C-alpha positions as CSV (number, residue, x, y, z in Angstrom):
1,X,-36.6,68.7,-29.3
2,X,-33.3,70.1,-28.3
3,X,-30.4,68.7,-30.4
4,X,-27.0,67.8,-28.9
5,X,-25.6,71.0,-30.3
6,X,-28.2,73.1,-28.5
7,X,-30.4,73.7,-31.5
8,X,-34.1,73.9,-30.6
9,X,-36.6,72.3,-33.1
10,X,-40.3,72.7,-33.6
11,X,-42.1,70.1,-35.7
12,X,-38.7,69.1,-37.3
13,X,-37.7,72.7,-38.1
14,X,-35.0,74.6,-36.3
15,X,-36.2,77.6,-34.4
16,X,-34.3,80.5,-35.9
17,X,-35.3,83.3,-33.6
18,X,-32.9,83.5,-30.6
19,X,-35.5,85.5,-28.6
20,X,-38.0,82.7,-29.0
21,X,-35.5,80.0,-27.9
22,X,-34.7,82.2,-24.9
23,X,-38.4,82.4,-24.0
24,X,-38.9,78.7,-24.3
25,X,-35.8,78.0,-22.2
26,X,-37.2,80.2,-19.4
27,X,-40.1,77.7,-18.9
28,X,-38.0,74.5,-19.3
29,X,-38.2,72.3,-16.2
30,X,-37.2,68.8,-15.1
31,X,-40.0,66.3,-14.3
32,X,-38.2,63.3,-13.0
33,X,-36.1,62.0,-15.8
34,X,-38.1,64.0,-18.4
35,X,-37.9,67.6,-19.6
36,X,-41.0,69.7,-19.9
37,X,-42.1,73.2,-20.9
38,X,-44.4,74.6,-18.3
39,X,-46.8,77.4,-19.0
40,X,-49.7,78.7,-16.9
41,X,-52.1,76.6,-18.9
42,X,-50.2,73.4,-19.9
43,X,-47.1,71.2,-19.6
44,X,-45.5,69.9,-22.7
45,X,-42.8,67.2,-22.9
46,X,-39.7,67.9,-24.9
47,X,-36.9,65.6,-26.0
48,X,-33.4,66.6,-25.0
49,X,-30.6,64.7,-26.8
50,X,-27.8,65.7,-24.4
51,X,-28.1,68.8,-22.3
52,X,-30.6,71.6,-22.8
53,X,-28.1,74.4,-22.8
54,X,-24.7,75.1,-24.3
55,X,-22.0,77.0,-22.4
56,X,-20.5,79.2,-25.1
57,X,-18.4,81.7,-23.2
58,X,-16.0,81.3,-20.2
59,X,-14.4,84.0,-18.0
60,X,-11.6,83.1,-15.6
61,X,-10.2,85.4,-12.9
62,X,-7.5,84.5,-10.4
63,X,-5.6,81.3,-9.9
64,X,-5.8,78.2,-7.8
65,X,-8.1,78.4,-4.8
66,X,-8.7,82.1,-5.6
67,X,-9.9,81.3,-9.1
68,X,-13.4,82.3,-10.2
69,X,-14.9,80.6,-13.3
70,X,-18.0,81.9,-14.9
71,X,-20.0,80.7,-18.0
72,X,-22.5,82.2,-20.3
73,X,-25.0,79.9,-22.0
74,X,-26.4,80.3,-25.5
75,X,-29.6,81.6,-24.0
76,X,-27.7,84.2,-21.8
77,X,-27.8,82.4,-18.5
78,X,-24.8,83.6,-16.4
79,X,-23.4,81.1,-13.8
80,X,-20.3,81.2,-11.6
81,X,-18.9,77.8,-10.7
82,X,-19.5,76.9,-7.1
83,X,-21.7,74.8,-4.8
84,X,-24.8,75.7,-6.6
85,X,-23.2,75.5,-10.1
86,X,-20.8,72.6,-10.0
87,X,-18.9,71.2,-13.0
88,X,-19.1,67.5,-13.9
89,X,-17.4,65.5,-16.5
90,X,-18.7,62.5,-18.5
91,X,-16.8,60.1,-20.8
92,X,-17.6,60.1,-24.5
93,X,-18.0,56.9,-26.4
94,X,-14.7,57.5,-28.1
95,X,-12.9,58.0,-24.8
96,X,-12.9,61.8,-24.6
97,X,-14.5,63.9,-21.9
98,X,-17.6,66.1,-22.0
99,X,-17.7,68.9,-19.3
100,X,-21.0,70.2,-18.1
101,X,-22.0,73.0,-15.7
102,X,-25.1,73.1,-13.6
103,X,-27.4,76.0,-14.5
104,X,-30.5,75.7,-12.4
105,X,-32.9,73.0,-10.9
106,X,-31.3,70.0,-12.5
107,X,-30.7,71.7,-15.9
108,X,-27.2,71.5,-17.2
109,X,-25.2,73.2,-19.9
110,X,-22.6,71.3,-22.0
111,X,-19.4,73.2,-22.3
112,X,-18.7,73.5,-26.0
113,X,-15.7,71.8,-27.5
114,X,-14.0,75.2,-28.1
115,X,-14.1,75.8,-24.3
116,X,-13.5,72.3,-23.1
117,X,-9.8,72.3,-23.8
118,X,-9.4,75.7,-22.1
119,X,-11.3,74.4,-19.1
120,X,-9.2,71.3,-18.7
121,X,-6.0,73.2,-19.2
122,X,-6.9,74.7,-15.7
123,X,-6.8,71.3,-14.2
124,X,-4.3,70.2,-11.6
125,X,-3.5,67.1,-9.5
126,X,-4.0,67.4,-5.8
127,X,-3.7,64.8,-3.1
128,X,-7.0,64.2,-1.3
129,X,-6.4,61.9,1.7
130,X,-3.3,60.5,0.0
131,X,-5.0,59.8,-3.3
132,X,-4.1,61.9,-6.4
133,X,-7.2,63.7,-7.8
134,X,-7.2,65.6,-11.0
135,X,-9.7,68.5,-11.0
136,X,-10.3,72.2,-11.6
137,X,-10.0,74.5,-8.7
138,X,-12.8,77.1,-8.6
139,X,-14.7,79.6,-6.5
140,X,-12.7,82.4,-4.8
141,X,-11.9,81.8,-1.2
142,X,-13.6,78.4,-0.9
143,X,-10.9,76.1,-2.4
144,X,-13.4,74.0,-4.3
145,X,-11.9,71.3,-6.5
146,X,-14.3,70.1,-9.3
147,X,-13.0,66.6,-10.0
148,X,-12.6,64.9,-13.4
149,X,-13.9,61.4,-13.3
150,X,-11.5,58.7,-14.5
151,X,-10.1,55.2,-13.8
152,X,-11.7,53.5,-10.9
153,X,-13.1,56.4,-8.8
154,X,-13.2,56.5,-5.1
155,X,-15.7,58.4,-3.0
156,X,-14.0,60.9,-0.8
157,X,-15.1,61.5,2.8
158,X,-16.9,64.7,1.9
159,X,-20.7,64.4,1.6
160,X,-22.1,67.4,-0.2
161,X,-24.6,66.6,-2.9
162,X,-25.4,68.1,-6.2
163,X,-28.2,67.1,-8.6
164,X,-27.1,64.9,-11.4
165,X,-27.9,64.9,-15.1
166,X,-30.5,62.2,-15.0
167,X,-32.2,63.4,-11.8
168,X,-29.9,61.4,-9.5
169,X,-27.2,62.6,-7.2
170,X,-23.5,63.0,-7.5
171,X,-22.1,62.6,-3.9
172,X,-19.5,65.2,-2.8
173,X,-19.5,67.3,-5.9
174,X,-19.1,70.5,-3.8
175,X,-15.6,69.5,-2.6
176,X,-14.4,66.2,-4.0
177,X,-16.9,63.9,-5.7
178,X,-14.8,61.2,-7.2
179,X,-11.1,60.8,-6.9
180,X,-8.7,59.5,-9.6
181,X,-6.9,56.5,-8.2
182,X,-3.5,57.1,-9.9
183,X,-1.7,60.2,-11.2
184,X,-1.0,58.5,-14.6
185,X,-4.8,58.1,-15.2
186,X,-5.4,61.7,-14.5
187,X,-2.8,62.6,-17.2
188,X,-4.5,60.2,-19.6
189,X,-7.8,62.0,-19.0
190,X,-6.2,65.3,-19.9
191,X,-4.8,63.8,-23.1
192,X,-8.2,62.2,-23.9
193,X,-10.0,65.6,-23.9
194,X,-7.2,67.0,-26.1
195,X,-7.7,64.2,-28.6
196,X,-11.5,64.6,-28.4
197,X,-11.3,68.3,-29.3
198,X,-9.1,67.7,-32.3
């Protein structure tokens, strides 16, 4: 199984060799709602408590629409936020936020708490069709706004699709997936992540 903190276990014991974890991660796949390890001779199911990967480093260059955000996972995947690697946010049970970045083929990395606050600090409120939306601008030259979900969300008119955490779809994640109805709620979301990280 893969624990919520990204630790891989075999028969109840943590796998202590990073090279072995990296090898296993290279054959990890999604099979519907399930996770499997696929080798040339067999396919083995594996339990994933949250996300299979952890985003442990973040590099930011530029500002606003010219900003580029890249992440490195604990198994050394390198991804740059954009249409193929969107960011999504989920609410925690205690009201905080959990950011994730898409790595490949429906496999996501949870952004560590140490990086979550830095990521949300890049957030800004923009008007999308007259509705304030709080999100993180990313991808140089494309003006992508990765939205933070909050309040009663409204689907924007954009229709791009990105694969979701449970094999579903998140409409319009490439430009404006879900809009925050009021500016005050966007600010509460920002405060919620700060409290979640303390």
